[in-house]
N, C-alpha and C positions, 0 to 999 in steps of 0.2 A: 376205662378209657377217659382221657382228659377232655376230649372233644374240643381241642384247641385248633384253630385255623391259622396257619402261618403261611405267608407268601414271601419267598425270598428270590432275589434276582441275581444271577451270575454277573460278574463285572467284565467278563471277556467273552467275545465271540470270535473264535479262530476258524479258518477254513481249511479242512483237511479231508481225508478220504471218507470217513463216516460222518459227513457233515455238510450237506448242501444247505446252508443257513438262509432263511428268508430275510433275516434282519441283521445287518452287519454293524449298525451304529451302536455304540455303547450307550447304555441307559443309566440314569442315576440309580444307586442302590435304594431300595425301599423295603420297608417291613410293614406288613399289614396283619393285624391280629383281630379276628372276630370269633364269635361263638356260634356253633351250629348244633342245635339241640338234637340229641339222640343219633348223631351221625359219627361214623368212624372217619376221622380226617386223614387223608392220604396224600402225600406229596410225591408225585412222579418226577424223579430227578435224574438228569443225565444229558445225553447228547441228542443228535438229530433223530435217532431212532425213537426217542421219547417224544420229541417235538412233532415229528411228522410234517408233511408239506403237500397236502392234497392239491391237485390230483396226481402229482408226480410220484409220491410214495406215502405210505401210511404209518401212523403210530398205533400201538396197541391200545391206547387209552380209551378210544370210543368203544371198542369191542369189549374191554374189561368193564367199563361203565354199563354197557348194555346188558351183559351177563348179570351184573349185580342188581340192576333194576328189575330185570325179569324174574330174578329169584327173591325179590322183596327185601334185599339188603339196602340199608340207608348209608350211603357213603358221601363224602364231601372231598372232591379233588381240590387241592390247594396249590398255590404258586403265583408268582407275579406275572406270568405270561398268560395270554388268553388266545386260544385257538380260534381263528376267524373263518375257518373252512365251514362248508355246509354239511350238516349231519341230520339224518332223519330223527324225529322224536321217537321215544319208546314209551309205550303205555301213557301217552299224554305228557311225558316229561321231556324237557329240552336237555341236550347234552351238557354236562358240567365241563366247561372249557378250560378251567384253570390247570396250570401245570408249570413245571420248571425244567423243561427240555430246551436245550440250546444247541443249535447246530455248530459243530466245531469244538464243543467243550471237551477239554481234557480234565483229568483228575485234579491237576494243579489249579485249574480255573475255579472249580468248586471249592477246593480247600482254601484258596486265597480269599474268596469272598467270605466264607465262614469265619476265617481268622480275623477279618477286618470289621466284623459286626461289633459295634461298641455299646449296644444296649442289652439289657437283660432280655433274653429271647426264649420264648416258649416254642417247642417244636411239636409237630403233629403226632398222632397216634402211630402212624405207619409211614415208612418211606419205601418207595420202590426205586431202587438204585441200579440203573443200567449205564455203566460208564467203563471206559478203558480202551475202547476200540480205536479212538483217535490217537491215544498214547502209543498203542502197539504198532500202528501203521505210520507213525511219525518218522521212524527211523533213527530218532535221537533219544528216545525214551526206552528205558529198560523195564523188563517185567518187575524187577525188584523195586524200582522207584515208583512204578504205577501202583503196586500192591501197598507200598508204604503210605502213599497218599490216601488210598482207600481206607486203610486202617485209621489214619488220622481223621478222615471224614466221619467214620463211625464213632471214634472217640468223642469228637465234638458233639455229635447228636446225642450220644448216651449221657454225656455230662450234663446236658440240658433237659433230658427226659430219660430218667433211669429205667422207665418201663416201655420204652419205644420198641417197636418191632420193625426190623429192617429186612426187606426181601432183596437179596443181592443176586444179580444175574451172573451165571457163567455164560458169557456172551456167545451169541450165535456167530458162526463164521460169515465171511463175505461170500459172494458167489464163487463157485468152484474155479472159474477161469481167472479169478483174481487172486486166489489163495495159492501162492507159491509154496514149495516144500518148506522153505525157511519160515514163512509167515504162519503156516500151519503148525509148525513146532512151537512158535512163539505163543499162538493162541492156546495150544494145549497146555503149555507151561503155566500161562496166566490162569486158565480155568482150574488147574490143579491147585494153585495157590489160593484162589477164591474159595475152594472147598475147605482149605485150612483155616481161612478167616472165620468160617462158620463155627469151627471148633474152638478157636482161641478168643473170639470176641463175644460170644454168647455169655451172658451173665445169668445170675439167679432170676432177675426180673426182665431182662432185655434179650429177646431172641434174634439172632441173625440167621435167617432162613435162606438157604442157597437154592436158587431156581436154575435148573439145568436147561438152558436155551440152546445148547450146542448139539446134544445128542439127537440123532434122527432128523437132522436139519436137511433141507432140500432146496435146490435152486428154484424149485417151483414156488417158494415162499418169497422170492426176491423181485423187487420192482426194477432194480438196477444192480450195480456191483455190490452195494453195501446196505441198501435200505429195503424195508418190507413192502410187499404188495398187500392186497386185502387178505389173501390166504395166509401170508406170514403174520400179519397183525392179529388175525384170529387165532393162529397157533400160539403166539406169544401170550395173548390174553388168556387162552385156555390153561396154559401152564401156570400163569400167575394165579388165576382164579382157583384152581384146584388146591394150591398151597395156601391161599388166603382164607379159605372157608372157615377155619377155626377162629380167625381174627374177626371175621364178619359176623360170626354168631351161629354158624351151623354146627 
């Protein structure tokens, strides 16, 4: 592992259905690179489900960090954003608040930022990519266009770190009273295409690991129509953690 810490900032915050953003003002792009010894650098990247907004709804990040700390793994969350909510310490350690979740983000927002970085950029060891929900509920974006953007995001990351591991979500649905028959079909098509990305984008040195967040999903995991409550955050974290053990050293 390269143990490189990168923080990147999306240049657009849109407001749509999987996206109650806390911060609508655009911020200047910035790139921060530091070294964290003996840690696996992890970039949580995506929309408001990655960002969270306590006490209204939860991100999986705290629960994933908590599991990692309790199991003795050394991880370093990275990103230009900092979660300012209150979280209990774990074994005397404070929550690593860095992330790159942005309420309202669509795949094009992430891709646009990456394509406009003009410096030689190192990327982290691991990316947790949860994106696409805002595209699918937009009404103007197709599954094909969304998947094409995700492929380009992965291309960009792999070009800059040929050994990167990317955990890519088959995204969980919204609450059942929100999921029309049409939207259910769209989500199903999208998640099938995500599965194909794992096959086509994995290389000899870079694994694209698909995490199924959609199967056995329950309204009991939802804080509102589209965001996680504490139970949902724990469930998502558990699915990530099980898949990430090999990268973390178990």
